[in-house]
N, CA, C and O atoms as a GROMACS GRO file, in nm:
protein
  292
    1UNK      N    1  19.628   8.736  18.456
    1UNK     CA    2  19.701   8.849  18.428
    1UNK      C    3  19.652   8.942  18.415
    1UNK      O    4  19.721   9.042  18.433
    2UNK      N    5  19.484   8.962  18.371
    2UNK     CA    6  19.455   9.059  18.390
    2UNK      C    7  19.414   9.142  18.514
    2UNK      O    8  19.382   9.071  18.609
    3UNK      N    9  19.410   9.260  18.533
    3UNK     CA   10  19.349   9.300  18.661
    3UNK      C   11  19.220   9.248  18.700
    3UNK      O   12  19.139   9.221  18.611
    4UNK      N   13  19.193   9.231  18.813
    4UNK     CA   14  19.066   9.234  18.854
    4UNK      C   15  18.938   9.390  18.831
    4UNK      O   16  18.983   9.504  18.825
    5UNK      N   17  18.837   9.371  18.824
    5UNK     CA   18  18.741   9.502  18.837
    5UNK      C   19  18.726   9.563  18.755
    5UNK      O   20  18.654   9.661  18.774
    6UNK      N   21  18.792   9.538  18.598
    6UNK     CA   22  18.815   9.633  18.536
    6UNK      C   23  18.797   9.547  18.418
    6UNK      O   24  18.859   9.442  18.404
    7UNK      N   25  18.674   9.615  18.297
    7UNK     CA   26  18.660   9.528  18.167
    7UNK      C   27  18.799   9.549  18.099
    7UNK      O   28  18.854   9.439  18.096
    8UNK      N   29  18.863   9.626  18.054
    8UNK     CA   30  18.971   9.667  17.997
    8UNK      C   31  19.097   9.587  18.012
    8UNK      O   32  19.164   9.606  18.114
    9UNK      N   33  19.140   9.492  17.914
    9UNK     CA   34  19.254   9.420  17.954
    9UNK      C   35  19.351   9.484  18.029
    9UNK      O   36  19.411   9.569  17.964
   10UNK      N   37  19.388   9.471  18.146
   10UNK     CA   38  19.581   9.533  18.216
   10UNK      C   39  19.653   9.519  18.274
   10UNK      O   40  19.614   9.550  18.387
   11UNK      N   41  19.766   9.484  18.278
   11UNK     CA   42  19.877   9.454  18.346
   11UNK      C   43  19.912   9.502  18.492
   11UNK      O   44  19.927   9.623  18.512
   12UNK      N   45  19.925   9.412  18.592
   12UNK     CA   46  19.958   9.449  18.679
   12UNK      C   47  20.127   9.510  18.730
   12UNK      O   48  20.219   9.440  18.687
   13UNK      N   49  20.170   9.633  18.817
   13UNK     CA   50  20.289   9.679  18.763
   13UNK      C   51  20.386   9.576  18.836
   13UNK      O   52  20.504   9.609  18.829
   14UNK      N   53  20.367   9.489  18.887
   14UNK     CA   54  20.489   9.413  18.972
   14UNK      C   55  20.467   9.266  18.829
   14UNK      O   56  20.557   9.182  18.819
   15UNK      N   57  20.390   9.261  18.772
   15UNK     CA   58  20.396   9.172  18.636
   15UNK      C   59  20.474   9.234  18.532
   15UNK      O   60  20.560   9.164  18.477
   16UNK      N   61  20.459   9.347  18.498
   16UNK     CA   62  20.524   9.434  18.434
   16UNK      C   63  20.661   9.438  18.430
   16UNK      O   64  20.738   9.436  18.333
   17UNK      N   65  20.690   9.445  18.583
   17UNK     CA   66  20.846   9.493  18.664
   17UNK      C   67  20.943   9.313  18.645
   17UNK      O   68  21.048   9.282  18.701
   18UNK      N   69  20.867   9.235  18.557
   18UNK     CA   70  20.948   9.075  18.559
   18UNK      C   71  20.940   9.054  18.425
   18UNK      O   72  20.984   8.951  18.376
   19UNK      N   73  20.880   9.151  18.348
   19UNK     CA   74  20.890   9.128  18.171
   19UNK      C   75  21.029   9.175  18.142
   19UNK      O   76  21.067   9.290  18.168
   20UNK      N   77  21.130   9.049  18.068
   20UNK     CA   78  21.262   9.076  18.061
   20UNK      C   79  21.263   9.198  17.931
   20UNK      O   80  21.187   9.193  17.834
   21UNK      N   81  21.353   9.290  17.952
   21UNK     CA   82  21.375   9.425  17.837
   21UNK      C   83  21.491   9.351  17.762
   21UNK      O   84  21.538   9.266  17.838
   22UNK      N   85  21.548   9.353  17.652
   22UNK     CA   86  21.663   9.321  17.568
   22UNK      C   87  21.757   9.462  17.565
   22UNK      O   88  21.689   9.539  17.497
   23UNK      N   89  21.836   9.508  17.589
   23UNK     CA   90  21.879   9.658  17.549
   23UNK      C   91  22.022   9.556  17.456
   23UNK      O   92  22.082   9.457  17.498
   24UNK      N   93  22.038   9.624  17.333
   24UNK     CA   94  22.163   9.536  17.295
   24UNK      C   95  22.273   9.648  17.361
   24UNK      O   96  22.247   9.756  17.415
   25UNK      N   97  22.407   9.583  17.338
   25UNK     CA   98  22.541   9.671  17.373
   25UNK      C   99  22.491   9.799  17.334
   25UNK      O  100  22.396   9.818  17.259
   26UNK      N  101  22.556   9.879  17.386
   26UNK     CA  102  22.558  10.056  17.379
   26UNK      C  103  22.663  10.055  17.249
   26UNK      O  104  22.670  10.176  17.225
   27UNK      N  105  22.744   9.991  17.156
   27UNK     CA  106  22.822   9.963  17.097
   27UNK      C  107  22.693   9.915  16.936
   27UNK      O  108  22.669   9.982  16.835
   28UNK      N  109  22.648   9.801  16.972
   28UNK     CA  110  22.547   9.797  16.846
   28UNK      C  111  22.446   9.922  16.829
   28UNK      O  112  22.402   9.962  16.722
   29UNK      N  113  22.413   9.985  16.981
   29UNK     CA  114  22.330  10.095  16.967
   29UNK      C  115  22.369  10.214  16.914
   29UNK      O  116  22.296  10.312  16.892
   30UNK      N  117  22.466  10.205  16.897
   30UNK     CA  118  22.546  10.353  16.774
   30UNK      C  119  22.525  10.273  16.677
   30UNK      O  120  22.428  10.317  16.615
   31UNK      N  121  22.579  10.143  16.611
   31UNK     CA  122  22.591  10.115  16.474
   31UNK      C  123  22.377  10.109  16.441
   31UNK      O  124  22.320  10.161  16.346
   32UNK      N  125  22.337  10.061  16.510
   32UNK     CA  126  22.206  10.082  16.453
   32UNK      C  127  22.177  10.245  16.437
   32UNK      O  128  22.139  10.283  16.326
   33UNK      N  129  22.187  10.312  16.509
   33UNK     CA  130  22.166  10.468  16.528
   33UNK      C  131  22.261  10.500  16.347
   33UNK      O  132  22.177  10.524  16.260
   34UNK      N  133  22.373  10.501  16.304
   34UNK     CA  134  22.448  10.516  16.267
   34UNK      C  135  22.370  10.453  16.102
   34UNK      O  136  22.368  10.514  15.996
   35UNK      N  137  22.322  10.338  16.125
   35UNK     CA  138  22.226  10.282  15.997
   35UNK      C  139  22.147  10.341  15.966
   35UNK      O  140  22.152  10.382  15.850
   36UNK      N  141  22.032  10.376  16.051
   36UNK     CA  142  21.958  10.482  16.003
   36UNK      C  143  21.955  10.574  15.980
   36UNK      O  144  21.895  10.586  15.874
   37UNK      N  145  21.994  10.687  16.028
   37UNK     CA  146  22.072  10.810  15.997
   37UNK      C  147  22.182  10.760  15.830
   37UNK      O  148  22.221  10.866  15.781
   38UNK      N  149  22.217  10.672  15.770
   38UNK     CA  150  22.264  10.654  15.656
   38UNK      C  151  22.147  10.630  15.568
   38UNK      O  152  22.145  10.709  15.474
   39UNK      N  153  22.011  10.512  15.571
   39UNK     CA  154  21.954  10.557  15.511
   39UNK      C  155  21.835  10.626  15.539
   39UNK      O  156  21.724  10.578  15.514
   40UNK      N  157  21.856  10.757  15.601
   40UNK     CA  158  21.757  10.893  15.602
   40UNK      C  159  21.844  11.001  15.461
   40UNK      O  160  21.798  11.076  15.375
   41UNK      N  161  21.953  10.968  15.489
   41UNK     CA  162  22.040  11.058  15.401
   41UNK      C  163  21.999  10.991  15.266
   41UNK      O  164  21.956  11.064  15.176
   42UNK      N  165  22.010  10.861  15.248
   42UNK     CA  166  21.960  10.810  15.129
   42UNK      C  167  21.871  10.842  15.075
   42UNK      O  168  21.878  10.887  14.960
   43UNK      N  169  21.745  10.828  15.150
   43UNK     CA  170  21.620  10.856  15.116
   43UNK      C  171  21.653  10.997  15.079
   43UNK      O  172  21.621  11.012  14.961
   44UNK      N  173  21.704  11.105  15.129
   44UNK     CA  174  21.727  11.240  15.098
   44UNK      C  175  21.802  11.266  15.017
   44UNK      O  176  21.814  11.388  15.002
   45UNK      N  177  21.879  11.189  14.936
   45UNK     CA  178  21.927  11.173  14.836
   45UNK      C  179  21.914  11.163  14.734
   45UNK      O  180  21.965  11.233  14.646
   46UNK      N  181  21.819  11.043  14.718
   46UNK     CA  182  21.707  10.972  14.606
   46UNK      C  183  21.607  11.073  14.563
   46UNK      O  184  21.562  11.088  14.450
   47UNK      N  185  21.572  11.160  14.705
   47UNK     CA  186  21.467  11.222  14.677
   47UNK      C  187  21.486  11.371  14.579
   47UNK      O  188  21.400  11.430  14.515
   48UNK      N  189  21.625  11.401  14.594
   48UNK     CA  190  21.670  11.512  14.543
   48UNK      C  191  21.697  11.471  14.366
   48UNK      O  192  21.654  11.533  14.269
   49UNK      N  193  21.782  11.351  14.368
   49UNK     CA  194  21.776  11.302  14.232
   49UNK      C  195  21.630  11.290  14.108
   49UNK      O  196  21.615  11.332  13.994
   50UNK      N  197  21.533  11.204  14.210
   50UNK     CA  198  21.419  11.214  14.130
   50UNK      C  199  21.379  11.397  14.068
   50UNK      O  200  21.370  11.445  13.955
   51UNK      N  201  21.362  11.470  14.236
   51UNK     CA  202  21.286  11.642  14.157
   51UNK      C  203  21.375  11.622  14.072
   51UNK      O  204  21.330  11.556  13.979
   52UNK      N  205  21.521  11.658  14.056
   52UNK     CA  206  21.573  11.659  13.910
   52UNK      C  207  21.588  11.572  13.803
   52UNK      O  208  21.644  11.597  13.696
   53UNK      N  209  21.549  11.496  13.828
   53UNK     CA  210  21.502  11.429  13.706
   53UNK      C  211  21.357  11.504  13.672
   53UNK      O  212  21.341  11.534  13.553
   54UNK      N  213  21.275  11.530  13.742
   54UNK     CA  214  21.155  11.549  13.715
   54UNK      C  215  21.173  11.696  13.611
   54UNK      O  216  21.107  11.728  13.512
   55UNK      N  217  21.266  11.754  13.666
   55UNK     CA  218  21.282  11.912  13.648
   55UNK      C  219  21.324  11.877  13.471
   55UNK      O  220  21.255  11.919  13.378
   56UNK      N  221  21.421  11.813  13.456
   56UNK     CA  222  21.440  11.784  13.330
   56UNK      C  223  21.403  11.755  13.214
   56UNK      O  224  21.443  11.791  13.103
   57UNK      N  225  21.297  11.665  13.260
   57UNK     CA  226  21.194  11.588  13.190
   57UNK      C  227  21.129  11.686  13.191
   57UNK      O  228  21.077  11.674  13.080
   58UNK      N  229  21.084  11.792  13.236
   58UNK     CA  230  20.988  11.899  13.205
   58UNK      C  231  20.997  11.972  13.151
   58UNK      O  232  20.901  12.026  13.097
   59UNK      N  233  21.160  12.026  13.132
   59UNK     CA  234  21.229  12.131  13.042
   59UNK      C  235  21.229  12.051  12.963
   59UNK      O  236  21.136  12.080  12.888
   60UNK      N  237  21.277  11.959  12.925
   60UNK     CA  238  21.284  11.900  12.774
   60UNK      C  239  21.149  11.925  12.717
   60UNK      O  240  21.133  11.982  12.610
   61UNK      N  241  21.038  11.873  12.802
   61UNK     CA  242  20.882  11.876  12.754
   61UNK      C  243  20.842  12.017  12.712
   61UNK      O  244  20.734  12.037  12.656
   62UNK      N  245  20.931  12.118  12.741
   62UNK     CA  246  20.860  12.239  12.721
   62UNK      C  247  20.947  12.292  12.594
   62UNK      O  248  20.913  12.354  12.493
   63UNK      N  249  21.093  12.234  12.649
   63UNK     CA  250  21.183  12.285  12.487
   63UNK      C  251  21.132  12.234  12.335
   63UNK      O  252  21.133  12.288  12.224
   64UNK      N  253  21.080  12.080  12.394
   64UNK     CA  254  21.018  12.064  12.265
   64UNK      C  255  20.867  12.106  12.208
   64UNK      O  256  20.819  12.087  12.096
   65UNK      N  257  20.821  12.159  12.304
   65UNK     CA  258  20.685  12.240  12.282
   65UNK      C  259  20.727  12.379  12.216
   65UNK      O  260  20.649  12.438  12.140
   66UNK      N  261  20.876  12.438  12.253
   66UNK     CA  262  20.850  12.538  12.179
   66UNK      C  263  20.945  12.547  12.053
   66UNK      O  264  20.998  12.641  11.993
   67UNK      N  265  20.946  12.390  12.036
   67UNK     CA  266  20.966  12.391  11.906
   67UNK      C  267  21.170  12.414  11.907
   67UNK      O  268  21.227  12.483  11.822
   68UNK      N  269  21.218  12.369  11.979
   68UNK     CA  270  21.376  12.332  12.026
   68UNK      C  271  21.406  12.205  11.922
   68UNK      O  272  21.354  12.158  11.822
   69UNK      N  273  21.512  12.180  12.000
   69UNK     CA  274  21.605  12.058  11.884
   69UNK      C  275  21.645  12.022  12.043
   69UNK      O  276  21.672  12.116  12.117
   70UNK      N  277  21.650  11.867  12.102
   70UNK     CA  278  21.706  11.824  12.190
   70UNK      C  279  21.839  11.750  12.139
   70UNK      O  280  21.828  11.698  12.028
   71UNK      N  281  21.923  11.741  12.183
   71UNK     CA  282  22.014  11.675  12.124
   71UNK      C  283  22.080  11.551  12.260
   71UNK      O  284  22.102  11.570  12.379
   72UNK      N  285  22.088  11.484  12.213
   72UNK     CA  286  22.136  11.370  12.333
   72UNK      C  287  22.273  11.390  12.376
   72UNK      O  288  22.359  11.435  12.300
   73UNK      N  289  22.297  11.354  12.512
   73UNK     CA  290  22.385  11.378  12.561
   73UNK      C  291  22.456  11.297  12.620
   73UNK      O  292  22.560  11.333  12.676
   0.00000   0.00000   0.00000
């Protein structure tokens, strides 16, 4: 399967042309893209929540250092 005359393994174009490549139906491809986009949006929202929580913790800590009273909500 390797080409002759080369130290690095390679594959001939004719051999590569015989390799089957599976492509899901277009509808399934659209579903896959939608899932990937939903996962990216979820990650973006979770990052915003984490950042917001960190700001809340920092503000609470600063309030405690300033002698403020923290009330539970």
